[in-house]
C-alpha positions in Angstrom: 127.2 220.2 -32.5 124.2 221.3 -34.4 122.0 224.0 -32.6 118.4 225.2 -33.2 117.1 227.6 -30.8 113.4 226.9 -30.7 111.9 229.8 -28.2 113.2 232.3 -26.0 110.8 234.1 -23.5 111.1 236.0 -20.4 108.9 233.9 -17.8 107.5 235.4 -14.8 109.2 235.5 -11.6 109.5 231.9 -10.3 108.8 231.5 -6.6 111.8 230.8 -4.2 111.7 226.8 -3.5 109.8 225.9 -6.8 110.6 222.5 -8.4 110.5 221.6 -11.9 108.8 218.6 -13.6 109.6 217.2 -17.0 106.5 215.0 -18.4 105.9 213.3 -21.9 102.2 213.6 -23.0 100.5 211.6 -25.7 97.1 212.5 -26.9 95.2 209.8 -28.5 93.8 210.9 -32.2 91.1 213.4 -31.8 91.4 213.4 -27.7 89.9 216.7 -26.8 92.7 217.0 -23.7 92.1 218.0 -20.3 89.6 220.8 -19.4 90.2 224.4 -18.2 92.8 224.3 -15.8 95.6 226.7 -14.7 99.5 225.4 -13.5 101.0 227.0 -10.6 104.2 228.2 -12.5 105.1 228.4 -15.9 105.0 225.6 -18.2 107.2 224.9 -21.5 106.9 222.6 -24.0 108.2 221.0 -27.4 106.0 219.1 -30.0 107.6 215.6 -30.7 105.1 214.2 -33.2 101.7 215.4 -34.3 99.5 218.8 -33.6 97.6 220.1 -30.9 95.3 223.0 -30.5 96.7 225.2 -27.7 94.3 227.6 -26.2 95.3 230.4 -23.4 93.2 233.0 -21.9 93.3 236.4 -23.7 95.1 234.5 -26.8 93.7 233.2 -29.7 93.7 229.3 -30.2 96.5 228.3 -32.5 97.8 225.0 -33.4 101.5 223.6 -32.6 103.0 221.3 -34.9 105.8 218.9 -34.5 109.2 220.4 -34.1 107.5 223.6 -32.5 107.9 225.0 -28.9 105.2 226.8 -26.9 105.1 228.1 -23.4 102.3 229.6 -20.8 103.0 231.6 -17.8 101.0 229.7 -15.5 99.7 231.5 -12.1 96.1 233.1 -13.0 96.0 232.7 -16.7 93.3 229.8 -17.7 94.7 227.2 -19.9 91.5 226.0 -21.8 92.6 223.6 -24.1 95.5 221.1 -25.1 93.7 219.1 -27.8 95.1 216.4 -30.3 94.3 218.5 -33.7 94.2 215.2 -35.6 92.0 212.6 -35.9 94.2 210.0 -37.1 97.4 210.2 -35.3 98.6 210.5 -31.6 100.2 213.6 -30.6 103.3 213.4 -28.4 104.8 216.4 -26.7 107.2 217.2 -23.7 106.4 219.6 -21.0 108.6 221.3 -18.5 106.5 222.8 -15.6 107.7 224.9 -12.8 105.9 224.0 -9.7 105.1 226.9 -6.9 105.8 225.2 -3.2 102.5 224.4 -1.8 100.5 224.7 -4.8 99.0 221.7 -7.1 100.7 221.7 -10.6 97.4 221.4 -12.1 94.1 222.9 -11.0 90.7 222.7 -12.5 89.0 226.0 -13.5 85.3 226.2 -11.9 82.3 226.8 -14.1 81.6 229.9 -12.2 85.1 231.4 -13.2 84.9 230.5 -16.8 81.4 232.3 -17.0 83.1 235.5 -15.4 85.8 235.4 -17.7 84.0 234.4 -20.9 84.8 237.7 -22.4 88.6 236.7 -22.6 88.1 233.4 -24.5 88.9 233.4 -28.4 87.1 231.3 -30.3 89.1 228.3 -31.4 89.6 227.7 -35.6 87.6 225.2 -37.4 89.1 222.0 -38.2 
C-alpha cells in the first residue's frame, strides 16, 4: 500500500447529529461556478482534474490544481467562489460536506451581507 497525506486540519466542532455527503462536481471550461454562499459545516475537497479558483472570506483567493486538497470551515464563513480556472478543460473535484442538522448544506449570501463584509474580501489574481 502506498500512502500520500494531502491535508491535515483541525476542523471546528461538528454538531451532534450531523451527516456527511460526498459529491463529485464538474465545472465546464471557464465556468464561473456558484455565487457567494456558505456551508452549514466543514467541507473537504480533492481535485481530480483541472484547476479551480478557491476563494474564502478573509483569505487570498488561490488556484487549487489536480492532486491537491482543500477545506473550508463552513458556518458563517463566506465561500465567494469555486470557479473553473481553465477555459479549455473541465475541472472535476470530490467534496465531503458535513451538514448540520436542520440547516441546508448550502445557503446563498445576500447582496446586503456581501456589502457589509466587503472589507474582508481579498481581490482574486488575474488570469
